[in-house]
C-alpha positions in Angstrom: 109.3 127.3 129.7 112.0 126.0 127.9 111.5 122.3 128.4 108.2 122.1 126.7 109.5 123.8 123.6 113.0 121.9 123.4 110.7 118.4 123.9 108.0 119.8 121.7 111.5 120.8 118.7 112.4 116.9 120.0 108.7 115.0 118.9 108.9 117.2 115.7 112.2 116.1 114.3 111.5 112.2 115.5 108.6 112.5 113.2 110.0 113.7 110.8 113.0 111.5 110.9 110.5 108.5 111.0 108.2 109.4 108.2 108.3 107.1 105.2 109.9 108.3 101.6 107.6 108.3 99.0 109.6 105.9 97.0 109.7 103.3 99.3 108.0 100.3 96.8 110.7 97.9 95.6 110.1 98.0 91.8 110.1 93.8 92.1 106.6 94.5 94.1 105.3 97.2 91.2 105.5 94.8 89.1 103.8 92.3 90.5 101.2 94.6 91.6 101.1 95.5 87.6 100.6 91.9 87.0 98.1 91.4 89.1 96.2 94.4 88.1 96.5 93.0 84.1 94.8 89.9 85.3 92.0 91.5 86.6 91.5 93.5 84.0 92.1 90.4 81.6 89.0 88.4 83.8 87.2 91.5 83.7 87.0 91.8 79.9 86.6 87.9 79.3 83.1 88.5 80.6 82.7 92.2 78.9 83.2 94.0 81.8 85.9 96.1 81.3 85.8 99.4 81.9 86.7 102.1 79.4 89.6 103.6 81.2 91.3 100.4 83.2 94.2 99.7 80.6 95.2 103.9 80.9 95.3 103.6 84.4 97.6 101.0 84.2 99.8 102.4 81.4 99.4 105.5 83.1 100.9 103.5 86.2 104.0 102.5 84.7 105.4 105.4 83.3 105.0 106.5 86.8 107.0 104.0 87.9 109.5 104.4 85.1 109.2 108.1 86.2 110.4 107.6 89.6 106.8 108.8 90.7 106.2 105.1 92.9 103.9 106.7 95.0 101.5 107.3 92.4 102.2 104.6 90.1 101.2 102.5 93.5 98.1 104.3 93.9 97.6 104.1 89.7 98.0 100.6 89.6 96.0 100.2 92.8 93.3 101.9 91.1 93.3 99.4 88.0 93.4 96.2 89.8 90.2 97.5 91.5 88.0 99.0 88.1 89.4 95.4 86.6 88.0 93.4 89.6 84.5 95.4 90.2 84.2 95.0 86.2 84.5 91.8 86.3 81.7 91.6 89.3 79.3 93.9 87.5 79.7 91.6 84.8 78.4 88.6 86.4 76.3 90.6 88.9 74.4 92.3 85.6 74.5 89.4 83.1 70.8 88.2 83.4 69.6 91.5 83.9 66.7 92.3 82.5 64.0 95.1 82.5 62.6 95.3 86.3 58.9 95.7 86.2 56.7 96.6 89.7 
């Protein structure tokens, strides 16, 4: 009875030790992600496809990074980058869209 309990405890402790912390991203890596997001948003804006809250999300990501919450910052900057890319794609695909009739 004691051996399985000890084994379970060892595995639990090992799992907790190997769990990465939430603030493991390098600030330089975050700056690179933020730069990529800014480029994606500017590209979308150049064709009229910037989504309304992309810039706000990017600003919130930078504030979270300054506050030390890198997990939230990375999540937000990736969301802003995705919105920029999708906004550009949407604008290009719908550039010549017109009324659709049967």
